[in-house]
C-alpha positions, 0 to 999 in steps of 0.5 A: 478518524477522518476519511482521507481515502481520496487523498490516499488513492490519488497518491497510490494511483500516482505510483501505480503507473499505466497499462502493463502487460507482464508475461508472468501475470495478467494484464494490469491497468490502474494498478489492478491486475485483470485476474484480481479484478475478476476474482473481486467481481465474482465475490460481488453479486452486484458487480460484473467483470470488465476489462481493466483497461475500460474501468471508470474512475468510480469503478477503480475507486470502489475496487480500491476502497473495498479490496484494500482500504476497508480490508485494512480498516484504514478509516479507523487509523490515524490519517498518516498511518492509513496512508502507509497501510493502504499503499503497502496493502496495494503493493504488498497485499493487505495481510503483509501491510498489516504485518508491517504496522504490527511490527512498527507498533511492537505487536505480535505478527498475528492477532486481533485487528481491533487490538492493532487499531487500538494501539495504532491510535495510541502511538506517535503516528509518524514514528509508526509510519517510519518503522512500517516503511522500514519494515516494508523496505526490508520485505521488498529487498528480500523479494530480490526482484531487480525488475521492480526493486528501484521502483519500490524504493522510489515509491517508499521515498515518495511516501516518506516525502508525502508524510514529511519523513526523511527517507533515510530514516526508513533504510536499514542502512543509509544508502549513498543516495536516496534520490530517485533513479530512473 
């Protein structure tokens, strides 16, 4: 497996947007919520917390590599699957992201990660990506959060296009239009 973390990070950060102060959560910048970053720093003896508004590019990259890329074993996955798993981990959480992959491959929802990695390397990568993105869309739809729903759809559409997948193949039913809406 090759390490395509830099390319995946560029894609994901392009979807995350800039600084955002959600009254229901803590301040977010670079797609990193302040409280999640503080928890990350508290678990690392060699890391001191900082305001997410002032993180360096290296700090942002290190955070994403440790918190999402490594947790999901993306370095052991085919590059296309790694991109899908990483982006979903950032948006939906690592555990949920791995559930999407398990569903796409046809494995039980819970189980040994080494078995998941083994089978992820045995299947058709683009087919698994298509099914995982479809599972992600269903999950996002069930969240029923109109503030973010269109952004989540657009993000999945962009992910499909980055992988050369027709976004229509990842919808539960074919929508009237899969063009991005603002």
